[in-house]
Wavefront OBJ file of the C-alpha trace (Angstrom):
o trace
v 307.067 -3.013 102.094
v 308.058 -3.130 98.508
v 305.386 -0.801 97.457
v 306.504 2.041 99.845
v 308.038 5.108 98.288
v 311.559 5.478 99.413
v 313.645 8.547 99.020
v 317.389 7.827 98.865
v 319.235 11.087 99.680
v 322.824 11.084 98.279
v 322.073 8.340 95.762
v 325.151 9.270 93.652
v 327.645 8.930 96.553
v 329.281 5.656 97.505
v 326.826 4.659 100.278
v 323.715 5.984 98.578
v 324.473 4.341 95.309
v 325.091 0.997 97.167
v 321.733 1.420 99.115
v 320.033 2.124 95.819
v 321.539 -1.062 94.214
v 320.467 -3.137 97.287
v 316.921 -1.927 97.326
v 316.370 -2.646 93.654
v 317.847 -6.085 94.175
v 315.412 -6.759 96.860
v 312.528 -5.762 94.596
v 311.715 -2.176 95.563
v 310.449 -0.245 92.606
v 309.136 2.955 93.967
v 312.427 4.629 94.636
v 312.857 8.367 94.649
v 316.168 10.192 93.913
v 317.107 13.790 93.219
v 320.349 15.166 91.468
v 321.950 18.231 92.899
v 320.719 20.333 90.233
v 317.127 19.208 90.954
v 317.289 19.496 94.837
v 319.864 21.641 96.777
v 319.860 19.814 100.300
v 321.393 22.888 101.911
v 318.244 24.913 101.020
v 315.498 24.326 103.676
v 312.654 25.685 101.618
v 313.748 23.547 98.568
v 313.839 20.453 100.766
v 310.532 21.034 102.315
v 308.924 21.725 98.888
v 310.265 18.521 97.625
v 308.843 16.674 100.591
v 305.608 18.328 100.117
v 305.565 17.505 96.314
v 306.153 13.743 96.867
v 304.266 11.247 98.941
v 307.386 9.836 100.636
v 307.152 6.868 103.044
v 310.754 6.184 104.094
v 314.149 8.163 103.911
v 317.617 6.846 103.648
v 319.807 9.862 104.659
v 323.079 8.990 102.969
v 323.897 12.506 101.761
v 326.971 14.056 103.376
v 330.065 15.957 102.659
v 332.850 13.595 103.421
v 336.728 13.267 103.141
v 339.887 12.173 104.774
v 342.214 13.659 107.222
v 343.590 16.299 104.681
v 340.107 17.525 103.617
v 338.913 17.667 107.217
v 341.950 19.724 108.018
v 341.701 22.209 105.189
v 337.899 22.562 105.024
v 336.526 22.346 108.723
v 334.012 25.095 108.362
v 332.381 23.389 105.190
v 332.372 20.020 106.908
v 330.479 21.139 109.990
v 328.124 23.745 108.124
v 327.104 21.664 105.237
v 326.557 18.446 107.089
v 324.365 20.253 109.815
v 322.279 21.768 107.195
v 321.713 18.563 105.208
v 320.803 16.529 108.245
v 318.573 19.351 109.827
v 316.752 20.063 106.561
v 315.997 16.352 105.730
v 315.182 15.222 109.271
v 312.837 18.056 110.039
v 311.290 17.881 106.611
v 310.597 14.117 107.086
v 308.886 14.993 110.500
v 306.799 17.851 109.080
v 305.711 15.598 106.132
v 304.635 12.919 108.781
v 307.208 10.478 107.521
v 307.648 7.946 110.271
v 310.614 6.025 108.978
v 314.261 7.537 108.394
v 317.557 5.985 108.470
v 320.533 8.301 109.400
v 323.989 7.270 108.292
v 326.846 8.569 110.604
v 330.408 7.730 111.119
v 332.638 5.883 113.572
v 334.489 9.289 114.115
v 331.793 10.132 116.563
v 333.595 8.200 119.239
v 336.191 9.776 121.530
v 339.895 9.634 120.123
v 340.914 7.394 123.061
v 337.643 5.373 123.317
v 338.202 1.890 124.790
v 338.553 -0.643 121.867
v 336.531 -2.030 120.300
v 334.193 1.021 120.469
v 330.707 0.341 122.051
v 327.696 2.545 121.222
v 327.720 3.883 124.804
v 331.149 5.395 124.301
v 329.489 8.332 122.649
v 330.104 11.689 124.365
v 332.415 10.214 126.964
v 335.710 11.884 125.853
v 337.495 14.220 123.579
v 337.079 13.694 119.824
v 339.951 13.349 117.298
v 340.938 16.928 116.522
v 341.433 16.394 112.752
v 337.783 15.549 112.049
v 336.128 17.024 115.073
v 333.811 19.316 113.109
v 332.473 16.480 110.896
v 332.121 14.217 114.051
v 330.108 16.952 115.847
v 327.708 17.273 112.853
v 327.208 13.446 112.889
v 326.694 13.396 116.637
v 323.917 16.143 116.122
v 322.312 13.985 113.500
v 322.036 11.133 115.880
v 320.651 13.385 118.663
v 318.134 14.841 116.287
v 316.844 11.372 115.392
v 316.717 10.546 119.153
v 314.858 13.911 119.907
v 312.084 13.557 117.221
v 311.571 9.891 118.440
v 311.281 11.007 122.094
v 309.054 14.147 121.456
v 307.034 12.899 118.503
v 307.128 9.104 118.534
v 309.038 8.803 115.249
v 310.841 5.706 114.268
v 314.108 7.408 113.048
v 317.095 5.137 113.358
v 320.847 5.721 113.091
v 323.657 3.427 111.891
v 327.423 4.264 112.483
v 329.614 2.624 109.748
v 333.339 1.904 110.167
v 335.596 3.017 107.290
v 333.881 2.204 104.109
v 335.271 1.517 100.534
v 334.005 0.273 97.280
v 332.456 1.381 93.934
v 331.788 5.099 93.433
v 334.190 6.106 96.192
v 336.032 9.408 96.086
v 339.550 8.659 94.600
v 340.897 12.239 95.006
v 344.613 12.130 95.732
v 344.451 14.621 98.613
v 340.907 14.771 99.782
v 339.791 11.044 99.754
v 339.931 8.614 102.625
v 343.230 6.688 103.048
v 342.029 3.481 101.051
v 340.911 4.993 97.888
v 343.563 7.674 97.764
v 346.284 5.136 98.296
v 344.752 2.756 95.705
v 344.915 5.571 93.168
v 348.338 6.554 94.105
v 349.764 3.048 93.853
v 348.032 2.429 90.536
v 349.539 5.593 89.003
v 352.994 4.755 90.516
v 352.720 1.445 88.898
v 351.657 2.970 85.502
v 354.262 5.595 85.593
v 357.111 3.388 86.969
v 357.575 5.528 90.046
v 360.106 3.881 92.450
v 358.376 4.624 95.699
v 355.107 5.777 97.279
v 355.035 7.747 100.464
v 352.061 7.124 102.978
v 351.126 9.546 105.596
v 351.984 8.567 109.088
v 353.931 5.900 110.693
v 351.716 3.055 109.302
v 350.989 1.906 112.955
v 347.474 3.291 113.280
v 344.811 0.684 113.027
v 341.757 0.810 111.034
v 338.680 -1.289 110.193
v 337.387 -1.511 106.594
v 333.857 -2.455 105.452
v 332.788 -3.030 101.805
v 330.054 -0.535 100.969
v 327.827 -3.389 99.581
v 327.851 -4.824 103.116
v 327.073 -1.456 104.469
v 324.016 -1.100 102.310
v 322.734 -4.549 103.289
v 323.199 -3.473 106.963
v 321.296 -0.245 106.378
v 318.265 -1.968 104.851
v 318.481 -4.554 107.570
v 318.251 -1.924 110.287
v 315.479 -0.080 108.532
v 313.382 -3.220 108.179
v 313.881 -4.492 111.752
v 310.601 -4.814 113.514
v 310.141 -2.342 116.432
v 310.441 -4.925 119.194
v 313.738 -6.282 118.022
v 315.075 -2.747 117.527
v 313.911 -1.450 120.885
v 315.366 -4.662 122.636
v 318.786 -3.823 121.299
v 318.918 0.027 121.741
v 317.794 2.717 124.285
v 315.787 5.929 123.632
v 319.054 7.954 124.377
v 321.445 5.448 122.708
v 319.555 4.390 119.515
v 322.475 4.211 117.026
v 324.002 0.915 115.894
v 327.520 0.285 114.969
v 328.294 -1.441 111.583
v 331.592 -2.957 110.912
v 333.596 -6.333 110.547
v 334.946 -6.351 114.069
v 338.296 -6.903 112.628
v 341.102 -4.277 111.862
v 344.504 -3.965 110.334
v 347.404 -1.426 110.419
v 347.700 1.180 107.788
v 350.981 -0.611 106.718
v 349.124 -3.930 106.347
v 346.538 -2.226 104.184
v 349.150 -0.592 102.065
v 350.899 -3.891 101.649
v 347.616 -5.610 100.598
v 347.019 -2.902 98.061
v 350.598 -3.343 96.741
v 349.741 -6.956 96.156
v 346.274 -6.404 94.570
v 347.574 -3.665 92.255
v 350.863 -5.339 91.351
v 353.013 -2.329 92.258
v 356.694 -3.327 92.434
v 358.157 -0.215 94.075
v 358.811 0.639 97.705
v 356.413 1.839 100.451
v 357.748 4.699 102.559
v 356.019 6.096 105.714
v 356.214 9.803 106.580
v 356.129 9.981 110.462
v 355.979 13.836 110.320
v 352.310 13.495 109.090
v 349.529 12.646 111.530
v 348.304 9.163 112.055
v 344.948 10.426 113.269
v 343.133 8.264 115.939
v 345.457 5.427 117.004
v 342.787 2.838 116.623
v 339.194 2.618 115.516
v 337.517 -0.679 115.844
v 333.977 -0.995 116.170
v 332.161 -3.293 118.692
v 329.552 -4.816 116.544
v 327.943 -7.082 118.992
v 324.564 -5.339 118.714
v 323.966 -5.777 115.098
v 325.504 -9.158 115.134
v 323.128 -10.172 118.052
v 320.214 -9.072 115.818
v 321.286 -11.441 112.940
v 323.372 -9.372 110.641
v 326.984 -10.299 109.426
v 329.278 -8.808 106.814
v 329.837 -11.137 103.799
v 332.883 -9.626 101.878
v 336.416 -10.182 103.282
v 338.884 -7.341 102.872
v 341.185 -9.082 100.336
v 338.190 -9.923 98.054
v 336.744 -6.524 98.389
v 340.067 -4.771 97.591
v 340.236 -6.898 94.284
v 336.559 -5.969 93.465
v 337.080 -2.372 94.104
v 340.302 -2.304 92.040
v 338.644 -3.901 89.207
v 335.645 -1.345 89.387
v 338.483 1.413 89.589
v 340.195 0.342 86.371
v 336.878 0.051 84.549
v 335.745 3.600 85.665
v 339.205 5.326 85.788
v 338.444 8.051 83.257
v 335.293 9.209 85.234
v 336.481 8.848 88.716
v 335.023 11.021 91.513
v 337.903 13.343 92.606
v 339.538 13.328 89.135
l 1 2 3 4 5 6 7 8 9 10 11 12 13 14 15 16 17 18 19 20 21 22 23 24 25 26 27 28 29 30 31 32 33 34 35 36 37 38 39 40 41 42 43 44 45 46 47 48 49 50 51 52 53 54 55 56 57 58 59 60 61 62 63 64 65 66 67 68 69 70 71 72 73 74 75 76 77 78 79 80 81 82 83 84 85 86 87 88 89 90 91 92 93 94 95 96 97 98 99 100 101 102 103 104 105 106 107 108 109 110 111 112 113 114 115 116 117 118 119 120 121 122 123 124 125 126 127 128 129 130 131 132 133 134 135 136 137 138 139 140 141 142 143 144 145 146 147 148 149 150 151 152 153 154 155 156 157 158 159 160 161 162 163 164 165 166 167 168 169 170 171 172 173 174 175 176 177 178 179 180 181 182 183 184 185 186 187 188 189 190 191 192 193 194 195 196 197 198 199 200 201 202 203 204 205 206 207 208 209 210 211 212 213 214 215 216 217 218 219 220 221 222 223 224 225 226 227 228 229 230 231 232 233 234 235 236 237 238 239 240 241 242 243 244 245 246 247 248 249 250 251 252 253 254 255 256 257 258 259 260 261 262 263 264 265 266 267 268 269 270 271 272 273 274 275 276 277 278 279 280 281 282 283 284 285 286 287 288 289 290 291 292 293 294 295 296 297 298 299 300 301 302 303 304 305 306 307 308 309 310 311 312 313 314 315 316 317 318 319 320 321 322
């Protein structure tokens, strides 16, 4: 397996870079990556030429346009357009190039806004999506269904994993466009440095979220990719092939903010702006499938927050989203 040529699409993003680290740690040496200036994933011809030029055996599709509530609200057209193009170009190019193994990374936002908690894989397409990120969610659902369709029609072994909210090294720390955890970490840090007396958090603070360290997500991605066909088939269905990845534990946004205050050492006040949207009331993943196959997360939230804050401080001048 270590001799296979593996293409990690999106290797400079948070998830892609973590997968790259994990693969190298496991002894994989024949790993292919491409910067944006070398390969435009929005260009179908360029993507197909790239696949034609390289003898690729496996693909980790971690490339995506991502962001928090604010970014999804302001740029819905870009979120659906770019993600649909990236997925379609890469999945189809993999098929045309006779690549049998591909892992697609989705998102927990694929599930209905009011899905029963914790959210099981079979909740997909059973209700209305959260409006604030519906375009992104629809793109991700299309990616899952593309993988299932190529599997059904052509016998491919394309698999999909649905991560819960991720955090960790190489996250986007933009103050407006990032997800809640990295954006809040940066705001609290800068408030501490500048002696700002209070920090306002969007929403009531009552919304509940589950957070998974990206290094755990990388381990889960490689775990699912390397599962033997018998084990994978026994835990999925042809029309329900995606697998949830998370911790199975959640907390309120207020609790997250208070944990970050402790980790960062901010001494000011937290204020919550209830005029801003909370988003989905709760997003907790049912992870019984992947747990039953033998995978468990290793990094507790408090430990992960401290590790991430150390990385944040060490890389502050070159942060994504600066």
